[in-house]
mmCIF file of the N, C-alpha and C atoms, coordinates in Angstrom:
data_MODEL
# 
_entry.id   MODEL 
# 
loop_
_atom_site.group_PDB 
_atom_site.id 
_atom_site.type_symbol 
_atom_site.label_atom_id 
_atom_site.label_alt_id 
_atom_site.label_comp_id 
_atom_site.label_asym_id 
_atom_site.label_entity_id 
_atom_site.label_seq_id 
_atom_site.pdbx_PDB_ins_code 
_atom_site.Cartn_x 
_atom_site.Cartn_y 
_atom_site.Cartn_z 
_atom_site.occupancy 
_atom_site.B_iso_or_equiv 
_atom_site.pdbx_formal_charge 
_atom_site.auth_seq_id 
_atom_site.auth_comp_id 
_atom_site.auth_asym_id 
_atom_site.auth_atom_id 
_atom_site.pdbx_PDB_model_num 
ATOM 1   N N  . MET A 1 1  ? 20.885  37.308  41.913  1.00 0.00 ? 1  MET A N  1 
ATOM 2   C CA . MET A 1 1  ? 21.571  37.818  40.869  1.00 0.00 ? 1  MET A CA 1 
ATOM 3   C C  . MET A 1 1  ? 21.200  36.667  39.528  1.00 0.00 ? 1  MET A C  1 
ATOM 4   N N  . TYR A 1 2  ? 20.975  35.566  39.920  1.00 0.00 ? 2  TYR A N  1 
ATOM 5   C CA . TYR A 1 2  ? 20.539  34.458  38.851  1.00 0.00 ? 2  TYR A CA 1 
ATOM 6   C C  . TYR A 1 2  ? 19.136  34.399  38.655  1.00 0.00 ? 2  TYR A C  1 
ATOM 7   N N  . ARG A 1 3  ? 18.540  35.190  39.898  1.00 0.00 ? 3  ARG A N  1 
ATOM 8   C CA . ARG A 1 3  ? 16.923  35.059  39.728  1.00 0.00 ? 3  ARG A CA 1 
ATOM 9   C C  . ARG A 1 3  ? 16.409  35.649  38.617  1.00 0.00 ? 3  ARG A C  1 
ATOM 10  N N  . LYS A 1 4  ? 16.707  36.683  38.020  1.00 0.00 ? 4  LYS A N  1 
ATOM 11  C CA . LYS A 1 4  ? 16.232  37.308  36.966  1.00 0.00 ? 4  LYS A CA 1 
ATOM 12  C C  . LYS A 1 4  ? 16.353  36.284  35.549  1.00 0.00 ? 4  LYS A C  1 
ATOM 13  N N  . GLN A 1 5  ? 17.640  36.050  35.484  1.00 0.00 ? 5  GLN A N  1 
ATOM 14  C CA . GLN A 1 5  ? 18.029  34.884  34.224  1.00 0.00 ? 5  GLN A CA 1 
ATOM 15  C C  . GLN A 1 5  ? 17.133  33.671  34.487  1.00 0.00 ? 5  GLN A C  1 
ATOM 16  N N  . ILE A 1 6  ? 16.942  33.285  35.694  1.00 0.00 ? 6  ILE A N  1 
ATOM 17  C CA . ILE A 1 6  ? 16.320  32.171  35.898  1.00 0.00 ? 6  ILE A CA 1 
ATOM 18  C C  . ILE A 1 6  ? 14.556  32.316  35.150  1.00 0.00 ? 6  ILE A C  1 
ATOM 19  N N  . ALA A 1 7  ? 14.075  33.350  35.852  1.00 0.00 ? 7  ALA A N  1 
ATOM 20  C CA . ALA A 1 7  ? 12.589  33.658  35.446  1.00 0.00 ? 7  ALA A CA 1 
ATOM 21  C C  . ALA A 1 7  ? 12.477  33.819  34.216  1.00 0.00 ? 7  ALA A C  1 
ATOM 22  N N  . ILE A 1 8  ? 13.374  34.477  33.303  1.00 0.00 ? 8  ILE A N  1 
ATOM 23  C CA . ILE A 1 8  ? 13.168  34.743  32.112  1.00 0.00 ? 8  ILE A CA 1 
ATOM 24  C C  . ILE A 1 8  ? 13.362  33.501  31.098  1.00 0.00 ? 8  ILE A C  1 
ATOM 25  N N  . SER A 1 9  ? 14.153  32.671  31.696  1.00 0.00 ? 9  SER A N  1 
ATOM 26  C CA . SER A 1 9  ? 14.658  31.333  30.938  1.00 0.00 ? 9  SER A CA 1 
ATOM 27  C C  . SER A 1 9  ? 13.368  30.720  31.177  1.00 0.00 ? 9  SER A C  1 
ATOM 28  N N  . PHE A 1 10 ? 12.544  30.774  32.290  1.00 0.00 ? 10 PHE A N  1 
ATOM 29  C CA . PHE A 1 10 ? 11.206  29.891  32.628  1.00 0.00 ? 10 PHE A CA 1 
ATOM 30  C C  . PHE A 1 10 ? 10.137  30.422  31.632  1.00 0.00 ? 10 PHE A C  1 
ATOM 31  N N  . LEU A 1 11 ? 9.978   31.867  31.522  1.00 0.00 ? 11 LEU A N  1 
ATOM 32  C CA . LEU A 1 11 ? 9.120   32.303  30.910  1.00 0.00 ? 11 LEU A CA 1 
ATOM 33  C C  . LEU A 1 11 ? 9.314   32.015  29.574  1.00 0.00 ? 11 LEU A C  1 
ATOM 34  N N  . ILE A 1 12 ? 10.324  31.664  28.725  1.00 0.00 ? 12 ILE A N  1 
ATOM 35  C CA . ILE A 1 12 ? 10.648  31.515  27.483  1.00 0.00 ? 12 ILE A CA 1 
ATOM 36  C C  . ILE A 1 12 ? 10.341  29.948  27.004  1.00 0.00 ? 12 ILE A C  1 
ATOM 37  N N  . PHE A 1 13 ? 10.826  29.320  28.181  1.00 0.00 ? 13 PHE A N  1 
ATOM 38  C CA . PHE A 1 13 ? 10.348  27.740  28.186  1.00 0.00 ? 13 PHE A CA 1 
ATOM 39  C C  . PHE A 1 13 ? 8.794   27.545  28.210  1.00 0.00 ? 13 PHE A C  1 
ATOM 40  N N  . THR A 1 14 ? 8.225   28.393  29.190  1.00 0.00 ? 14 THR A N  1 
ATOM 41  C CA . THR A 1 14 ? 6.646   28.200  29.311  1.00 0.00 ? 14 THR A CA 1 
ATOM 42  C C  . THR A 1 14 ? 6.091   28.705  27.820  1.00 0.00 ? 14 THR A C  1 
ATOM 43  N N  . ALA A 1 15 ? 6.520   29.568  27.432  1.00 0.00 ? 15 ALA A N  1 
ATOM 44  C CA . ALA A 1 15 ? 6.053   30.198  25.907  1.00 0.00 ? 15 ALA A CA 1 
ATOM 45  C C  . ALA A 1 15 ? 6.407   29.490  24.615  1.00 0.00 ? 15 ALA A C  1 
ATOM 46  N N  . LEU A 1 16 ? 7.426   28.749  24.750  1.00 0.00 ? 16 LEU A N  1 
ATOM 47  C CA . LEU A 1 16 ? 7.648   27.662  23.845  1.00 0.00 ? 16 LEU A CA 1 
ATOM 48  C C  . LEU A 1 16 ? 6.784   26.622  23.880  1.00 0.00 ? 16 LEU A C  1 
ATOM 49  N N  . CYS A 1 17 ? 6.439   25.977  25.233  1.00 0.00 ? 17 CYS A N  1 
ATOM 50  C CA . CYS A 1 17 ? 5.857   24.714  25.499  1.00 0.00 ? 17 CYS A CA 1 
ATOM 51  C C  . CYS A 1 17 ? 4.354   25.202  25.058  1.00 0.00 ? 17 CYS A C  1 
ATOM 52  N N  . MET A 1 18 ? 3.884   26.516  25.416  1.00 0.00 ? 18 MET A N  1 
ATOM 53  C CA . MET A 1 18 ? 2.545   26.649  24.891  1.00 0.00 ? 18 MET A CA 1 
ATOM 54  C C  . MET A 1 18 ? 2.078   27.031  23.685  1.00 0.00 ? 18 MET A C  1 
ATOM 55  N N  . SER A 1 19 ? 3.165   27.489  22.978  1.00 0.00 ? 19 SER A N  1 
ATOM 56  C CA . SER A 1 19 ? 2.946   27.713  21.231  1.00 0.00 ? 19 SER A CA 1 
ATOM 57  C C  . SER A 1 19 ? 3.164   26.274  20.364  1.00 0.00 ? 19 SER A C  1 
ATOM 58  N N  . GLY A 1 20 ? 3.976   25.501  21.315  1.00 0.00 ? 20 GLY A N  1 
ATOM 59  C CA . GLY A 1 20 ? 3.981   23.985  20.636  1.00 0.00 ? 20 GLY A CA 1 
ATOM 60  C C  . GLY A 1 20 ? 2.650   23.532  20.826  1.00 0.00 ? 20 GLY A C  1 
ATOM 61  N N  . PHE A 1 21 ? 1.902   23.595  22.024  1.00 0.00 ? 21 PHE A N  1 
ATOM 62  C CA . PHE A 1 21 ? 0.766   22.861  22.213  1.00 0.00 ? 21 PHE A CA 1 
ATOM 63  C C  . PHE A 1 21 ? -0.104  23.354  21.468  1.00 0.00 ? 21 PHE A C  1 
ATOM 64  N N  . VAL A 1 22 ? -0.354  24.745  21.269  1.00 0.00 ? 22 VAL A N  1 
ATOM 65  C CA . VAL A 1 22 ? -1.159  25.188  20.207  1.00 0.00 ? 22 VAL A CA 1 
ATOM 66  C C  . VAL A 1 22 ? -1.100  25.066  18.837  1.00 0.00 ? 22 VAL A C  1 
ATOM 67  N N  . LEU A 1 23 ? 0.132   24.869  18.471  1.00 0.00 ? 23 LEU A N  1 
ATOM 68  C CA . LEU A 1 23 ? 0.276   24.492  17.149  1.00 0.00 ? 23 LEU A CA 1 
ATOM 69  C C  . LEU A 1 23 ? 0.068   22.995  17.069  1.00 0.00 ? 23 LEU A C  1 
ATOM 70  N N  . ASN A 1 24 ? 0.359   22.291  17.769  1.00 0.00 ? 24 ASN A N  1 
ATOM 71  C CA . ASN A 1 24 ? 0.016   20.741  17.736  1.00 0.00 ? 24 ASN A CA 1 
ATOM 72  C C  . ASN A 1 24 ? -1.496  20.924  17.498  1.00 0.00 ? 24 ASN A C  1 
ATOM 73  N N  . ASN A 1 25 ? -2.271  21.286  18.340  1.00 0.00 ? 25 ASN A N  1 
ATOM 74  C CA . ASN A 1 25 ? -3.946  21.259  18.266  1.00 0.00 ? 25 ASN A CA 1 
ATOM 75  C C  . ASN A 1 25 ? -4.245  21.831  17.028  1.00 0.00 ? 25 ASN A C  1 
ATOM 76  N N  . HIS A 1 26 ? -3.879  23.032  16.466  1.00 0.00 ? 26 HIS A N  1 
ATOM 77  C CA . HIS A 1 26 ? -3.991  23.468  15.169  1.00 0.00 ? 26 HIS A CA 1 
ATOM 78  C C  . HIS A 1 26 ? -3.841  22.350  14.060  1.00 0.00 ? 26 HIS A C  1 
ATOM 79  N N  . LEU A 1 27 ? -2.677  21.971  14.201  1.00 0.00 ? 27 LEU A N  1 
ATOM 80  C CA . LEU A 1 27 ? -2.427  20.791  12.925  1.00 0.00 ? 27 LEU A CA 1 
ATOM 81  C C  . LEU A 1 27 ? -3.172  19.444  13.086  1.00 0.00 ? 27 LEU A C  1 
ATOM 82  N N  . GLU A 1 28 ? -3.433  19.125  14.332  1.00 0.00 ? 28 GLU A N  1 
ATOM 83  C CA . GLU A 1 28 ? -4.539  17.749  14.387  1.00 0.00 ? 28 GLU A CA 1 
ATOM 84  C C  . GLU A 1 28 ? -5.765  18.340  13.773  1.00 0.00 ? 28 GLU A C  1 
ATOM 85  N N  . MET A 1 29 ? -6.350  19.381  14.155  1.00 0.00 ? 29 MET A N  1 
ATOM 86  C CA . MET A 1 29 ? -7.681  19.704  13.719  1.00 0.00 ? 29 MET A CA 1 
ATOM 87  C C  . MET A 1 29 ? -7.709  19.871  12.105  1.00 0.00 ? 29 MET A C  1 
ATOM 88  N N  . LYS A 1 30 ? -6.513  20.473  11.574  1.00 0.00 ? 30 LYS A N  1 
ATOM 89  C CA . LYS A 1 30 ? -6.439  20.587  10.086  1.00 0.00 ? 30 LYS A CA 1 
ATOM 90  C C  . LYS A 1 30 ? -6.331  19.256  9.449   1.00 0.00 ? 30 LYS A C  1 
ATOM 91  N N  . GLU A 1 31 ? -5.691  18.210  10.218  1.00 0.00 ? 31 GLU A N  1 
ATOM 92  C CA . GLU A 1 31 ? -5.545  16.849  9.500   1.00 0.00 ? 31 GLU A CA 1 
ATOM 93  C C  . GLU A 1 31 ? -6.880  16.136  9.637   1.00 0.00 ? 31 GLU A C  1 
ATOM 94  N N  . GLU A 1 32 ? -7.764  16.276  10.941  1.00 0.00 ? 32 GLU A N  1 
ATOM 95  C CA . GLU A 1 32 ? -9.032  15.745  10.927  1.00 0.00 ? 32 GLU A CA 1 
ATOM 96  C C  . GLU A 1 32 ? -9.871  16.451  10.037  1.00 0.00 ? 32 GLU A C  1 
ATOM 97  N N  . ASN A 1 33 ? -9.980  17.687  9.449   1.00 0.00 ? 33 ASN A N  1 
ATOM 98  C CA . ASN A 1 33 ? -10.840 18.302  8.608   1.00 0.00 ? 33 ASN A CA 1 
ATOM 99  C C  . ASN A 1 33 ? -10.499 17.663  7.149   1.00 0.00 ? 33 ASN A C  1 
ATOM 100 N N  . ARG A 1 34 ? -9.259  17.652  6.758   1.00 0.00 ? 34 ARG A N  1 
ATOM 101 C CA . ARG A 1 34 ? -8.888  17.022  5.780   1.00 0.00 ? 34 ARG A CA 1 
ATOM 102 C C  . ARG A 1 34 ? -9.304  15.634  5.348   1.00 0.00 ? 34 ARG A C  1 
ATOM 103 N N  . MET A 1 35 ? -8.994  14.866  6.534   1.00 0.00 ? 35 MET A N  1 
ATOM 104 C CA . MET A 1 35 ? -9.517  13.445  6.520   1.00 0.00 ? 35 MET A CA 1 
ATOM 105 C C  . MET A 1 35 ? -11.116 13.351  6.256   1.00 0.00 ? 35 MET A C  1 
ATOM 106 N N  . LEU A 1 36 ? -11.808 14.275  6.938   1.00 0.00 ? 36 LEU A N  1 
ATOM 107 C CA . LEU A 1 36 ? -13.329 14.033  6.823   1.00 0.00 ? 36 LEU A CA 1 
ATOM 108 C C  . LEU A 1 36 ? -13.544 14.572  5.577   1.00 0.00 ? 36 LEU A C  1 
ATOM 109 N N  . ILE A 1 37 ? -12.972 15.550  4.884   1.00 0.00 ? 37 ILE A N  1 
ATOM 110 C CA . ILE A 1 37 ? -13.370 16.008  3.349   1.00 0.00 ? 37 ILE A CA 1 
ATOM 111 C C  . ILE A 1 37 ? -13.014 14.828  2.385   1.00 0.00 ? 37 ILE A C  1 
ATOM 112 N N  . THR A 1 38 ? -11.812 14.256  2.548   1.00 0.00 ? 38 THR A N  1 
ATOM 113 C CA . THR A 1 38 ? -11.407 13.119  1.776   1.00 0.00 ? 38 THR A CA 1 
ATOM 114 C C  . THR A 1 38 ? -12.380 11.962  1.731   1.00 0.00 ? 38 THR A C  1 
ATOM 115 N N  . SER A 1 39 ? -12.810 11.567  3.113   1.00 0.00 ? 39 SER A N  1 
ATOM 116 C CA . SER A 1 39 ? -13.761 10.596  3.058   1.00 0.00 ? 39 SER A CA 1 
ATOM 117 C C  . SER A 1 39 ? -15.184 10.630  2.402   1.00 0.00 ? 39 SER A C  1 
ATOM 118 N N  . LYS A 1 40 ? -15.444 12.042  2.597   1.00 0.00 ? 40 LYS A N  1 
ATOM 119 C CA . LYS A 1 40 ? -16.766 12.392  1.761   1.00 0.00 ? 40 LYS A CA 1 
ATOM 120 C C  . LYS A 1 40 ? -16.580 12.371  0.388   1.00 0.00 ? 40 LYS A C  1 
ATOM 121 N N  . SER A 1 41 ? -15.562 13.063  -0.074  1.00 0.00 ? 41 SER A N  1 
ATOM 122 C CA . SER A 1 41 ? -15.636 12.819  -1.601  1.00 0.00 ? 41 SER A CA 1 
ATOM 123 C C  . SER A 1 41 ? -15.147 11.509  -2.089  1.00 0.00 ? 41 SER A C  1 
ATOM 124 N N  . GLU A 1 42 ? -14.594 10.653  -1.301  1.00 0.00 ? 42 GLU A N  1 
ATOM 125 C CA . GLU A 1 42 ? -14.500 9.086   -1.681  1.00 0.00 ? 42 GLU A CA 1 
ATOM 126 C C  . GLU A 1 42 ? -15.754 8.558   -1.656  1.00 0.00 ? 42 GLU A C  1 
ATOM 127 N N  . ALA A 1 43 ? -16.557 8.801   -0.636  1.00 0.00 ? 43 ALA A N  1 
ATOM 128 C CA . ALA A 1 43 ? -17.880 8.113   -0.560  1.00 0.00 ? 43 ALA A CA 1 
ATOM 129 C C  . ALA A 1 43 ? -18.817 8.458   -1.860  1.00 0.00 ? 43 ALA A C  1 
ATOM 130 N N  . GLU A 1 44 ? -18.829 9.676   -2.168  1.00 0.00 ? 44 GLU A N  1 
ATOM 131 C CA . GLU A 1 44 ? -19.423 10.321  -3.455  1.00 0.00 ? 44 GLU A CA 1 
ATOM 132 C C  . GLU A 1 44 ? -18.965 9.765   -4.978  1.00 0.00 ? 44 GLU A C  1 
ATOM 133 N N  . ASN A 1 45 ? -17.617 9.257   -4.945  1.00 0.00 ? 45 ASN A N  1 
ATOM 134 C CA . ASN A 1 45 ? -16.953 9.015   -6.046  1.00 0.00 ? 45 ASN A CA 1 
ATOM 135 C C  . ASN A 1 45 ? -16.866 7.611   -6.070  1.00 0.00 ? 45 ASN A C  1 
ATOM 136 N N  . SER A 1 46 ? -17.378 6.776   -5.188  1.00 0.00 ? 46 SER A N  1 
ATOM 137 C CA . SER A 1 46 ? -17.277 5.386   -5.255  1.00 0.00 ? 46 SER A CA 1 
ATOM 138 C C  . SER A 1 46 ? -17.769 4.606   -6.693  1.00 0.00 ? 46 SER A C  1 
ATOM 139 N N  . ILE A 1 47 ? -16.902 3.756   -7.028  1.00 0.00 ? 47 ILE A N  1 
ATOM 140 C CA . ILE A 1 47 ? -17.319 3.233   -8.378  1.00 0.00 ? 47 ILE A CA 1 
ATOM 141 C C  . ILE A 1 47 ? -17.890 1.785   -7.944  1.00 0.00 ? 47 ILE A C  1 
ATOM 142 N N  . SER A 1 48 ? -18.816 1.477   -8.827  1.00 0.00 ? 48 SER A N  1 
ATOM 143 C CA . SER A 1 48 ? -19.177 -0.113  -8.614  1.00 0.00 ? 48 SER A CA 1 
ATOM 144 C C  . SER A 1 48 ? -18.666 -0.859  -9.509  1.00 0.00 ? 48 SER A C  1 
ATOM 145 N N  . ILE A 1 49 ? -18.066 -1.818  -9.146  1.00 0.00 ? 49 ILE A N  1 
ATOM 146 C CA . ILE A 1 49 ? -17.152 -2.836  -9.929  1.00 0.00 ? 49 ILE A CA 1 
ATOM 147 C C  . ILE A 1 49 ? -18.113 -3.712  -10.905 1.00 0.00 ? 49 ILE A C  1 
ATOM 148 N N  . ASP A 1 50 ? -17.976 -3.786  -12.172 1.00 0.00 ? 50 ASP A N  1 
ATOM 149 C CA . ASP A 1 50 ? -18.703 -4.381  -13.136 1.00 0.00 ? 50 ASP A CA 1 
ATOM 150 C C  . ASP A 1 50 ? -18.545 -5.654  -12.979 1.00 0.00 ? 50 ASP A C  1 
ATOM 151 N N  . SER A 1 51 ? -19.379 -6.594  -13.097 1.00 0.00 ? 51 SER A N  1 
ATOM 152 C CA . SER A 1 51 ? -18.963 -8.212  -13.002 1.00 0.00 ? 51 SER A CA 1 
ATOM 153 C C  . SER A 1 51 ? -18.476 -8.626  -14.233 1.00 0.00 ? 51 SER A C  1 
ATOM 154 N N  . SER A 1 52 ? -18.333 -7.980  -15.542 1.00 0.00 ? 52 SER A N  1 
ATOM 155 C CA . SER A 1 52 ? -17.720 -8.232  -16.580 1.00 0.00 ? 52 SER A CA 1 
ATOM 156 C C  . SER A 1 52 ? -16.025 -8.160  -16.240 1.00 0.00 ? 52 SER A C  1 
ATOM 157 N N  . LEU A 1 53 ? -15.712 -7.113  -15.678 1.00 0.00 ? 53 LEU A N  1 
ATOM 158 C CA . LEU A 1 53 ? -14.458 -7.175  -15.027 1.00 0.00 ? 53 LEU A CA 1 
ATOM 159 C C  . LEU A 1 53 ? -13.644 -8.398  -14.345 1.00 0.00 ? 53 LEU A C  1 
ATOM 160 N N  . LEU A 1 54 ? -14.430 -8.747  -13.666 1.00 0.00 ? 54 LEU A N  1 
ATOM 161 C CA . LEU A 1 54 ? -14.057 -10.129 -12.801 1.00 0.00 ? 54 LEU A CA 1 
ATOM 162 C C  . LEU A 1 54 ? -13.930 -11.152 -13.460 1.00 0.00 ? 54 LEU A C  1 
ATOM 163 N N  . LYS A 1 55 ? -14.737 -11.453 -14.540 1.00 0.00 ? 55 LYS A N  1 
ATOM 164 C CA . LYS A 1 55 ? -14.460 -12.622 -15.684 1.00 0.00 ? 55 LYS A CA 1 
ATOM 165 C C  . LYS A 1 55 ? -13.301 -12.590 -16.255 1.00 0.00 ? 55 LYS A C  1 
ATOM 166 N N  . ALA A 1 56 ? -12.683 -13.791 -16.118 1.00 0.00 ? 56 ALA A N  1 
ATOM 167 C CA . ALA A 1 56 ? -11.371 -14.099 -16.962 1.00 0.00 ? 56 ALA A CA 1 
ATOM 168 C C  . ALA A 1 56 ? -11.764 -13.673 -18.620 1.00 0.00 ? 56 ALA A C  1 
ATOM 169 N N  . SER A 1 57 ? -10.544 -12.964 -19.113 1.00 0.00 ? 57 SER A N  1 
ATOM 170 C CA . SER A 1 57 ? -10.816 -12.484 -20.497 1.00 0.00 ? 57 SER A CA 1 
ATOM 171 C C  . SER A 1 57 ? -10.172 -13.649 -21.524 1.00 0.00 ? 57 SER A C  1 
ATOM 172 N N  . TYR A 1 58 ? -9.414  -14.780 -20.799 1.00 0.00 ? 58 TYR A N  1 
ATOM 173 C CA . TYR A 1 58 ? -8.758  -15.557 -21.848 1.00 0.00 ? 58 TYR A CA 1 
ATOM 174 C C  . TYR A 1 58 ? -9.424  -16.853 -21.475 1.00 0.00 ? 58 TYR A C  1 
ATOM 175 N N  . LYS A 1 59 ? -8.993  -17.917 -22.425 1.00 0.00 ? 59 LYS A N  1 
ATOM 176 C CA . LYS A 1 59 ? -9.445  -19.169 -22.308 1.00 0.00 ? 59 LYS A CA 1 
ATOM 177 C C  . LYS A 1 59 ? -8.582  -20.192 -21.755 1.00 0.00 ? 59 LYS A C  1 
ATOM 178 N N  . PRO A 1 60 ? -9.019  -20.850 -20.783 1.00 0.00 ? 60 PRO A N  1 
ATOM 179 C CA . PRO A 1 60 ? -7.936  -21.880 -20.014 1.00 0.00 ? 60 PRO A CA 1 
ATOM 180 C C  . PRO A 1 60 ? -7.534  -22.883 -21.096 1.00 0.00 ? 60 PRO A C  1 
ATOM 181 N N  . ARG A 1 61 ? -6.183  -23.062 -20.692 1.00 0.00 ? 61 ARG A N  1 
ATOM 182 C CA . ARG A 1 61 ? -5.517  -24.265 -21.540 1.00 0.00 ? 61 ARG A CA 1 
ATOM 183 C C  . ARG A 1 61 ? -6.242  -25.444 -21.456 1.00 0.00 ? 61 ARG A C  1 
ATOM 184 N N  . GLN A 1 62 ? -6.214  -26.153 -22.656 1.00 0.00 ? 62 GLN A N  1 
ATOM 185 C CA . GLN A 1 62 ? -6.703  -27.321 -22.864 1.00 0.00 ? 62 GLN A CA 1 
ATOM 186 C C  . GLN A 1 62 ? -5.494  -28.425 -23.065 1.00 0.00 ? 62 GLN A C  1 
ATOM 187 N N  . TYR A 1 63 ? -5.228  -29.118 -22.090 1.00 0.00 ? 63 TYR A N  1 
ATOM 188 C CA . TYR A 1 63 ? -4.174  -30.291 -22.193 1.00 0.00 ? 63 TYR A CA 1 
ATOM 189 C C  . TYR A 1 63 ? -4.748  -31.509 -23.052 1.00 0.00 ? 63 TYR A C  1 
ATOM 190 N N  . VAL A 1 64 ? -3.618  -31.975 -23.927 1.00 0.00 ? 64 VAL A N  1 
ATOM 191 C CA . VAL A 1 64 ? -3.736  -32.973 -24.791 1.00 0.00 ? 64 VAL A CA 1 
ATOM 192 C C  . VAL A 1 64 ? -2.973  -34.239 -24.620 1.00 0.00 ? 64 VAL A C  1 
ATOM 193 N N  . LYS A 1 65 ? -3.557  -35.137 -24.209 1.00 0.00 ? 65 LYS A N  1 
ATOM 194 C CA . LYS A 1 65 ? -2.680  -36.555 -24.073 1.00 0.00 ? 65 LYS A CA 1 
ATOM 195 C C  . LYS A 1 65 ? -2.024  -36.930 -25.295 1.00 0.00 ? 65 LYS A C  1 
ATOM 196 N N  . ILE A 1 66 ? -0.707  -37.125 -25.366 1.00 0.00 ? 66 ILE A N  1 
ATOM 197 C CA . ILE A 1 66 ? -0.230  -37.653 -26.549 1.00 0.00 ? 66 ILE A CA 1 
ATOM 198 C C  . ILE A 1 66 ? 0.289   -39.138 -26.300 1.00 0.00 ? 66 ILE A C  1 
ATOM 199 N N  . GLY A 1 67 ? -0.206  -39.988 -27.424 1.00 0.00 ? 67 GLY A N  1 
ATOM 200 C CA . GLY A 1 67 ? 0.148   -41.407 -27.304 1.00 0.00 ? 67 GLY A CA 1 
ATOM 201 C C  . GLY A 1 67 ? 1.624   -41.631 -27.164 1.00 0.00 ? 67 GLY A C  1 
ATOM 202 N N  . GLU A 1 68 ? 1.911   -42.823 -27.248 1.00 0.00 ? 68 GLU A N  1 
ATOM 203 C CA . GLU A 1 68 ? 3.131   -43.336 -27.439 1.00 0.00 ? 68 GLU A CA 1 
ATOM 204 C C  . GLU A 1 68 ? 3.803   -42.877 -28.975 1.00 0.00 ? 68 GLU A C  1 
ATOM 205 N N  . MET A 1 69 ? 5.199   -42.647 -28.795 1.00 0.00 ? 69 MET A N  1 
ATOM 206 C CA . MET A 1 69 ? 5.838   -42.298 -29.954 1.00 0.00 ? 69 MET A CA 1 
ATOM 207 C C  . MET A 1 69 ? 7.053   -43.113 -30.023 1.00 0.00 ? 69 MET A C  1 
ATOM 208 N N  . ASN A 1 70 ? 7.371   -43.378 -31.114 1.00 0.00 ? 70 ASN A N  1 
ATOM 209 C CA . ASN A 1 70 ? 8.373   -44.650 -31.680 1.00 0.00 ? 70 ASN A CA 1 
ATOM 210 C C  . ASN A 1 70 ? 9.441   -43.710 -32.004 1.00 0.00 ? 70 ASN A C  1 
ATOM 211 N N  . TYR A 1 71 ? 10.622  -43.872 -31.624 1.00 0.00 ? 71 TYR A N  1 
ATOM 212 C CA . TYR A 1 71 ? 11.871  -43.241 -32.030 1.00 0.00 ? 71 TYR A CA 1 
ATOM 213 C C  . TYR A 1 71 ? 12.707  -44.341 -32.730 1.00 0.00 ? 71 TYR A C  1 
ATOM 214 N N  . ILE A 1 72 ? 13.143  -43.686 -33.801 1.00 0.00 ? 72 ILE A N  1 
ATOM 215 C CA . ILE A 1 72 ? 14.263  -44.715 -34.343 1.00 0.00 ? 72 ILE A CA 1 
ATOM 216 C C  . ILE A 1 72 ? 15.745  -44.410 -33.944 1.00 0.00 ? 72 ILE A C  1 
ATOM 217 N N  . ALA A 1 73 ? 16.404  -45.227 -33.374 1.00 0.00 ? 73 ALA A N  1 
ATOM 218 C CA . ALA A 1 73 ? 17.585  -44.897 -32.502 1.00 0.00 ? 73 ALA A CA 1 
ATOM 219 C C  . ALA A 1 73 ? 18.675  -45.063 -33.544 1.00 0.00 ? 73 ALA A C  1 
ATOM 220 N N  . PRO A 1 74 ? 19.853  -43.853 -33.722 1.00 0.00 ? 74 PRO A N  1 
ATOM 221 C CA . PRO A 1 74 ? 20.770  -43.940 -34.592 1.00 0.00 ? 74 PRO A CA 1 
ATOM 222 C C  . PRO A 1 74 ? 21.487  -45.352 -34.413 1.00 0.00 ? 74 PRO A C  1 
ATOM 223 N N  . SER A 1 75 ? 22.207  -45.905 -35.522 1.00 0.00 ? 75 SER A N  1 
ATOM 224 C CA . SER A 1 75 ? 23.068  -46.979 -35.428 1.00 0.00 ? 75 SER A CA 1 
ATOM 225 C C  . SER A 1 75 ? 24.169  -46.786 -34.558 1.00 0.00 ? 75 SER A C  1 
ATOM 226 N N  . GLY A 1 76 ? 24.376  -47.885 -33.710 1.00 0.00 ? 76 GLY A N  1 
ATOM 227 C CA . GLY A 1 76 ? 24.979  -48.021 -32.644 1.00 0.00 ? 76 GLY A CA 1 
ATOM 228 C C  . GLY A 1 76 ? 25.011  -47.397 -31.242 1.00 0.00 ? 76 GLY A C  1 
ATOM 229 N N  . LYS A 1 77 ? 23.638  -46.813 -31.197 1.00 0.00 ? 77 LYS A N  1 
ATOM 230 C CA . LYS A 1 77 ? 23.488  -46.132 -29.868 1.00 0.00 ? 77 LYS A CA 1 
ATOM 231 C C  . LYS A 1 77 ? 22.048  -46.733 -29.417 1.00 0.00 ? 77 LYS A C  1 
ATOM 232 N N  . GLN A 1 78 ? 22.182  -46.694 -28.113 1.00 0.00 ? 78 GLN A N  1 
ATOM 233 C CA . GLN A 1 78 ? 21.113  -47.251 -27.337 1.00 0.00 ? 78 GLN A CA 1 
ATOM 234 C C  . GLN A 1 78 ? 20.047  -46.056 -26.654 1.00 0.00 ? 78 GLN A C  1 
ATOM 235 N N  . ILE A 1 79 ? 19.143  -46.267 -26.534 1.00 0.00 ? 79 ILE A N  1 
ATOM 236 C CA . ILE A 1 79 ? 18.128  -45.308 -25.736 1.00 0.00 ? 79 ILE A CA 1 
ATOM 237 C C  . ILE A 1 79 ? 17.780  -46.095 -24.249 1.00 0.00 ? 79 ILE A C  1 
ATOM 238 N N  . LYS A 1 80 ? 18.294  -45.686 -23.164 1.00 0.00 ? 80 LYS A N  1 
ATOM 239 C CA . LYS A 1 80 ? 17.942  -45.903 -22.072 1.00 0.00 ? 80 LYS A CA 1 
ATOM 240 C C  . LYS A 1 80 ? 16.532  -45.501 -21.547 1.00 0.00 ? 80 LYS A C  1 
ATOM 241 N N  . ASN A 1 81 ? 15.596  -46.352 -21.073 1.00 0.00 ? 81 ASN A N  1 
ATOM 242 C CA . ASN A 1 81 ? 14.351  -45.762 -20.386 1.00 0.00 ? 81 ASN A CA 1 
ATOM 243 C C  . ASN A 1 81 ? 14.505  -45.838 -18.916 1.00 0.00 ? 81 ASN A C  1 
ATOM 244 N N  . ASP A 1 82 ? 14.366  -44.777 -18.432 1.00 0.00 ? 82 ASP A N  1 
ATOM 245 C CA . ASP A 1 82 ? 14.548  -44.539 -16.819 1.00 0.00 ? 82 ASP A CA 1 
ATOM 246 C C  . ASP A 1 82 ? 13.105  -44.783 -16.026 1.00 0.00 ? 82 ASP A C  1 
# 
């Protein structure tokens, strides 16, 4: 009695597995073709970097040493040197 249901279930399961396998192979092939086309177009459109782009467009800071400065302390206050 259950043999017919088991056989039909097995056939449906087999069909689903096979269709999944075929679909997976189809998608993998499609992805490989897309990657191949992309890599070819990237190779054709490669840009060589101009050396002027690598140079800094700004001047580096120049630090100036400032000598001692004398401050006049307000009357009644002392300046502490640490």
